[in-house]
C-alpha positions, 0 to 999 in steps of 0.5 A: 533688742532696742526700745520701740515706742508706739504712739498714734496721733492724727497727722493732720491735727499734729501738723496744724497744731505744730504750725500754731505752736511754732508761731506761738514760740515766735510771738513769745520772743523765742527763736523756733529755729533754735536747736533746743526748740526745733522739735518742740512744736511737734512734741507739744502737739502730740502731748496736747493730743494725749492730754485731751484724748478723753474727748474721743472716749466714752466713759459709759461704754467703758463701764458697760464693757465690764458690767456684771450682775451681783447680788451685793449691796455693800459700799465699794470704794476705789480711792487714791486714783491719780488725776491729771487734767488741764484747767480750761481757763489757763490750760495749766495742769491740775492734779491730785486724787479721786475717791469714788464709791458706789452701793450696787443695786444688782450691778457692779463693774470692773474696778479698773473701769472706775479708774478709766472713767476718771481718765476719760473726763480728766483728759479734757479741758476741765474745771474740777467742779465739772469733772467731779459731777461728770464722773458721778453721772457716768456711774449713776447712769450705767450702774444705776446704784443705790448711791454713788459718791465722788471726792476729788482733791487737787492742786492747781498750777494756775494758782501756784505758778501764776495769779495768787501763787499759793503753793500749798492750796488744795481744792476739794470737790464732792458730789453725792447721789442716792444713799450718799446723801444721807449723813450716816452713809456719807460719813462712813465714806469720808471716814474710809477714804481718810483712813490709813488701813494698814 
């Protein structure tokens, strides 16, 4: 059978964005009526809604939807979570990996919910610094762990494609709470996310 792609978008938002993007193409010196650009305003309008869908999502509700009582108090790490976001200054992508850990204090959450929490905040206009702390705050507020840690490593196209045009620069941000503010715990976390466990 054929392939059917199902996507849902707000028709009014799509229509308004399409008009603006069509106008922007003209302002940039392009011909919006050119064959290759005829559907571009619609595609961009839908792409932008997809890339900013985090505004309509609630990270705390996601974490709470799979919250379980467990008497464990060992470090839980989900590392190498892909991050794709848009820099709020130039609306160009930044992308990389997030490494997240927490030490339970009676509650755990589904591992996929940690990754989804990253997406909730990444799918907004962002700065990496705020993204890092928003993820930490959501985990701290919902699970009330003994400690939590978030490290994000990302490359920013606003530095690579324009401006200083540094192709190999990587930005690392971190946020720590509770037990992870202790050198010993933080060092263990950094060692584990840096290790290649074969």
